[in-house]
Wavefront OBJ file of the C-alpha trace (Angstrom):
o trace
v 128.102 117.600 199.864
v 124.970 119.681 200.061
v 122.221 119.131 197.490
v 120.067 122.059 196.451
v 116.418 121.421 195.675
v 115.400 122.144 192.096
v 112.258 123.711 190.753
v 110.924 125.454 193.840
v 107.643 127.315 193.395
v 107.753 126.853 189.596
v 107.793 123.079 189.963
v 104.928 123.241 192.437
v 102.900 125.354 190.016
v 103.571 122.885 187.210
v 102.519 119.971 189.432
v 99.385 121.868 190.408
v 98.531 122.444 186.722
v 99.032 118.754 185.954
v 96.780 117.808 188.861
v 94.136 120.258 187.669
v 94.323 118.819 184.140
v 93.835 115.281 185.505
v 90.800 116.439 187.495
v 89.355 118.129 184.401
v 89.830 114.974 182.314
v 88.063 112.947 184.988
v 85.112 115.348 184.925
v 84.877 115.269 181.120
v 85.019 111.469 181.169
v 82.197 111.431 183.710
v 80.196 113.869 181.565
v 80.646 111.496 178.616
v 79.285 108.597 180.656
v 76.270 110.669 181.723
v 75.552 111.668 178.118
v 75.808 108.055 177.000
v 73.510 106.731 179.725
v 70.988 109.490 178.993
v 71.106 108.610 175.284
v 70.429 104.946 176.024
v 67.352 105.949 178.023
v 66.262 108.462 175.362
v 66.750 111.380 177.707
v 68.018 114.592 176.121
v 70.683 116.630 177.920
v 70.232 120.277 176.964
v 73.861 121.294 176.471
v 74.627 124.239 174.193
v 78.033 123.244 172.824
v 79.781 124.611 169.697
v 80.838 122.634 166.650
v 84.348 122.613 168.165
v 82.919 119.751 170.242
v 80.559 118.016 167.817
v 82.819 117.967 164.756
v 85.652 115.945 166.351
v 83.139 113.518 167.892
v 81.625 112.985 164.428
v 85.056 112.638 162.825
v 84.802 115.910 160.873
v 87.945 118.114 160.627
v 87.876 121.497 162.314
v 88.559 124.745 160.491
v 89.189 128.356 161.456
v 85.478 129.123 161.060
v 84.760 126.873 164.048
v 87.228 128.838 166.159
v 85.774 132.113 164.922
v 82.318 131.009 166.124
v 83.560 130.904 169.725
v 86.425 133.443 169.754
v 85.922 136.007 167.014
v 88.270 138.503 168.682
v 91.197 136.059 168.702
v 90.795 135.155 165.023
v 90.446 138.776 163.950
v 93.487 139.782 165.992
v 95.664 137.086 164.450
v 94.439 137.864 160.929
v 95.224 141.539 161.522
v 98.857 140.533 162.122
v 98.962 138.842 158.706
v 97.532 141.912 156.991
v 100.011 144.201 158.806
v 97.217 146.105 160.539
v 99.031 145.565 163.836
v 102.599 146.633 164.455
v 105.184 146.984 167.153
v 104.851 145.363 170.553
v 101.148 144.595 169.888
v 102.241 141.845 167.499
v 104.184 140.135 170.270
v 101.375 140.602 172.810
v 98.778 139.001 170.539
v 101.030 136.077 169.654
v 101.899 135.527 173.313
v 98.184 135.308 174.162
v 97.525 132.848 171.335
v 100.622 130.674 171.763
v 100.343 130.449 175.548
v 103.152 128.677 177.353
v 104.930 127.954 174.064
v 105.312 131.666 173.258
v 108.772 132.242 174.825
v 110.318 129.370 172.888
v 108.679 130.234 169.561
v 108.991 134.013 169.666
v 112.522 134.232 171.034
v 114.100 131.581 168.804
v 117.330 133.096 167.455
v 116.828 136.401 169.315
v 118.931 137.897 172.090
v 117.914 136.747 175.551
v 117.363 140.339 176.721
v 115.419 141.506 173.630
v 112.303 143.476 174.528
v 108.877 143.297 172.841
v 109.683 146.061 170.331
v 112.878 144.315 169.213
v 111.101 140.973 168.914
v 108.297 142.561 166.876
v 110.777 144.268 164.563
v 112.590 140.999 164.008
v 109.341 139.084 163.350
v 107.949 141.698 160.967
v 111.192 141.610 158.993
v 110.454 137.974 158.091
v 106.806 137.912 156.835
v 106.892 134.198 156.027
v 107.871 133.271 159.592
v 105.232 135.658 160.934
v 102.544 133.980 158.805
v 103.736 130.575 159.993
v 103.435 131.710 163.610
v 99.910 133.032 163.010
v 98.813 129.737 161.423
v 100.460 127.806 164.242
v 98.654 129.961 166.792
v 95.306 129.320 165.069
v 95.926 125.558 165.031
v 96.930 125.582 168.690
v 93.734 127.429 169.566
v 91.705 124.897 167.568
v 93.290 121.910 169.309
v 93.709 123.263 172.838
v 90.676 121.258 174.019
v 91.870 117.985 172.460
v 92.563 116.261 175.796
v 89.166 117.235 177.181
v 87.454 115.938 174.036
v 89.400 112.680 174.219
v 88.213 112.245 177.821
v 84.620 113.050 176.798
v 84.860 110.507 173.970
v 86.270 107.898 176.354
v 83.322 108.393 178.703
v 80.836 108.109 175.846
v 82.610 104.966 174.599
v 81.979 103.313 177.961
v 78.207 103.515 177.461
v 77.387 103.863 173.740
v 78.994 102.598 170.486
v 80.960 105.716 169.548
v 82.353 103.953 166.471
v 78.958 104.670 164.891
v 79.237 108.424 165.483
v 80.879 108.838 162.064
v 77.532 107.912 160.509
v 76.109 111.231 161.720
v 76.804 114.821 160.827
v 77.792 117.093 163.753
v 74.290 118.612 163.748
v 72.650 115.164 163.788
v 74.911 114.005 166.607
v 74.021 117.050 168.697
v 70.310 116.404 168.071
v 70.744 112.742 169.063
v 72.372 113.513 172.415
v 71.035 116.954 173.273
v 68.005 117.557 171.087
v 67.423 120.452 168.706
v 68.123 123.830 170.372
v 65.190 125.294 168.396
v 61.658 123.936 168.760
v 60.150 122.741 165.491
v 56.581 124.081 165.711
v 55.358 121.880 162.849
v 56.792 118.803 164.592
v 55.155 119.819 167.877
v 51.813 120.189 166.085
v 52.059 116.619 164.798
v 52.622 115.391 168.358
v 49.727 117.359 169.878
v 46.509 115.963 171.308
v 43.457 118.185 171.843
v 41.390 117.551 174.967
v 38.139 119.479 175.335
v 39.097 121.798 172.468
v 39.413 121.539 168.688
v 42.423 122.421 166.533
v 40.061 124.673 164.580
v 39.151 126.764 167.648
v 40.156 130.406 167.244
v 42.165 130.620 170.459
v 44.070 127.434 169.520
v 45.001 129.069 166.205
v 46.173 132.126 168.141
v 48.380 129.834 170.229
v 50.183 128.276 167.246
v 50.719 131.640 165.564
v 52.098 133.083 168.805
v 54.498 130.145 169.141
v 55.799 130.781 165.625
v 56.386 134.458 166.477
v 58.573 133.571 169.457
v 62.369 133.501 169.290
v 64.190 130.179 169.591
v 65.017 130.973 173.240
v 61.370 131.796 174.015
v 60.113 128.591 172.391
v 62.630 126.617 174.426
v 61.371 128.413 177.552
v 57.801 127.459 176.621
v 58.735 123.788 176.277
v 60.439 123.984 179.677
v 57.363 125.703 181.172
v 54.960 123.075 179.841
v 57.050 119.895 180.099
v 60.023 120.528 182.383
v 62.381 119.906 179.429
v 64.342 122.520 177.519
v 64.540 120.609 174.221
v 62.499 118.181 172.150
v 63.523 115.117 170.139
v 63.999 115.566 166.405
v 61.324 112.977 165.600
v 57.700 112.740 166.748
v 58.210 108.998 167.289
v 60.772 109.768 170.000
v 58.482 112.045 172.020
v 58.014 110.593 175.525
v 54.312 111.563 175.375
v 51.999 113.755 173.335
v 51.590 117.446 174.055
v 48.030 118.135 175.224
v 46.127 121.376 174.744
v 43.210 121.317 177.147
v 40.145 123.452 177.684
v 40.513 126.812 179.432
v 40.564 127.114 183.225
v 36.921 127.353 184.404
v 37.485 130.639 186.235
v 38.757 132.327 183.046
v 35.456 132.245 181.148
v 34.396 135.836 181.985
v 37.678 137.598 181.215
v 40.165 135.153 179.582
v 42.703 137.847 178.665
v 43.358 138.446 182.371
v 44.441 134.854 183.014
v 47.688 133.022 182.412
v 47.788 129.501 180.908
v 48.192 126.623 183.347
v 50.741 123.887 182.621
v 51.075 120.424 184.105
v 54.601 119.224 183.407
v 53.966 115.632 184.553
v 51.380 115.175 181.800
v 52.776 117.792 179.376
v 49.449 119.561 179.177
v 48.458 123.195 178.789
v 45.133 124.626 179.888
v 44.738 127.533 177.502
v 42.362 130.471 178.123
v 40.322 131.643 175.130
v 42.509 134.660 174.393
v 41.047 137.307 172.103
v 44.060 137.782 169.803
v 47.482 136.516 168.800
v 49.096 139.512 170.527
v 47.439 138.756 173.871
v 48.318 135.070 173.534
v 51.953 135.894 172.805
v 52.147 138.284 175.755
v 50.623 135.802 178.221
v 52.778 132.911 176.993
v 55.958 134.973 177.338
v 54.970 136.082 180.821
v 54.240 132.496 181.837
v 57.453 131.089 180.382
v 59.890 133.784 181.457
v 58.510 135.012 184.784
v 56.986 131.976 186.507
v 58.809 129.335 188.534
v 58.599 125.573 188.714
v 56.489 124.318 191.649
v 54.711 127.656 191.872
v 51.847 125.948 193.766
v 54.104 125.888 196.832
v 55.329 129.481 196.518
v 53.587 132.627 197.707
v 54.101 135.537 195.346
v 52.533 138.231 197.519
v 52.245 141.738 196.080
v 55.925 142.296 195.342
v 55.588 142.710 191.554
v 53.327 145.146 189.774
v 53.503 142.875 186.733
v 51.140 140.442 188.486
v 48.633 143.088 189.582
v 45.971 142.292 186.977
v 46.880 138.656 186.304
v 44.979 135.719 187.767
l 1 2 3 4 5 6 7 8 9 10 11 12 13 14 15 16 17 18 19 20 21 22 23 24 25 26 27 28 29 30 31 32 33 34 35 36 37 38 39 40 41 42 43 44 45 46 47 48 49 50 51 52 53 54 55 56 57 58 59 60 61 62 63 64 65 66 67 68 69 70 71 72 73 74 75 76 77 78 79 80 81 82 83 84 85 86 87 88 89 90 91 92 93 94 95 96 97 98 99 100 101 102 103 104 105 106 107 108 109 110 111 112 113 114 115 116 117 118 119 120 121 122 123 124 125 126 127 128 129 130 131 132 133 134 135 136 137 138 139 140 141 142 143 144 145 146 147 148 149 150 151 152 153 154 155 156 157 158 159 160 161 162 163 164 165 166 167 168 169 170 171 172 173 174 175 176 177 178 179 180 181 182 183 184 185 186 187 188 189 190 191 192 193 194 195 196 197 198 199 200 201 202 203 204 205 206 207 208 209 210 211 212 213 214 215 216 217 218 219 220 221 222 223 224 225 226 227 228 229 230 231 232 233 234 235 236 237 238 239 240 241 242 243 244 245 246 247 248 249 250 251 252 253 254 255 256 257 258 259 260 261 262 263 264 265 266 267 268 269 270 271 272 273 274 275 276 277 278 279 280 281 282 283 284 285 286 287 288 289 290 291 292 293 294 295 296 297 298 299 300 301 302 303 304 305 306 307 308 309 310 311 312 313
């Protein structure tokens, strides 16, 4: 008797997906270990992750608002089905996208095997309660689709830090503990600042603090990276690895300070600040330094390739 192999290419695809899922879980577990080790050594890992990650780790239930923060189009599309703003085959298309591999089973239950999208949509729209149930199911599936990855991340964290204490923190506090605050608290930075060769009452130092307050969150983060090599700061001055130092201006800038950029030393978290004439000039020079310069610029030759550097020393 001959035996015919079963599955073929479909089985191979399924096996490939399972292998890919195992690899992904391994990577998330490793990421959890790295985060835990960094936390133990008080090193912040600047990851910009949504509350879809932090809420489950802190033991806080997810809601549709968390999904909307990362996939507004999906939530709006599904809600439009509930309000009957979408009709016909579009209803089936949207539900298929949201339900993924479970869509054929859920959408075709009780329907003819050869029913097309229009017939399925007509049948679904004729039973509003079932349609609402499918929309809510689709939203819940979208909310929980990363559950395995989060479990692997939690397992990695549990190998290095006491994750049973995570429930003591809010999601925002947990993010700050592991990754730091994505926005730089200027008042906190002031409290952790040391003045070397200058006074906090100096006019150009005042210009500096006002310019920092005028920056966007992304620009302030870029400034911290420019001056310290880090993208984020701890949420407490006591956890700062060292004080931020504002030093006297570069000697060569005394004649025309507005033409010079500030000089940062990331190893010592210090900034040599020219005596800029206004807040506007200070803001412009800080932005140019943070957004257009590179780490280890001492070893790079800029040449004359950018007109933006023509009058800058």
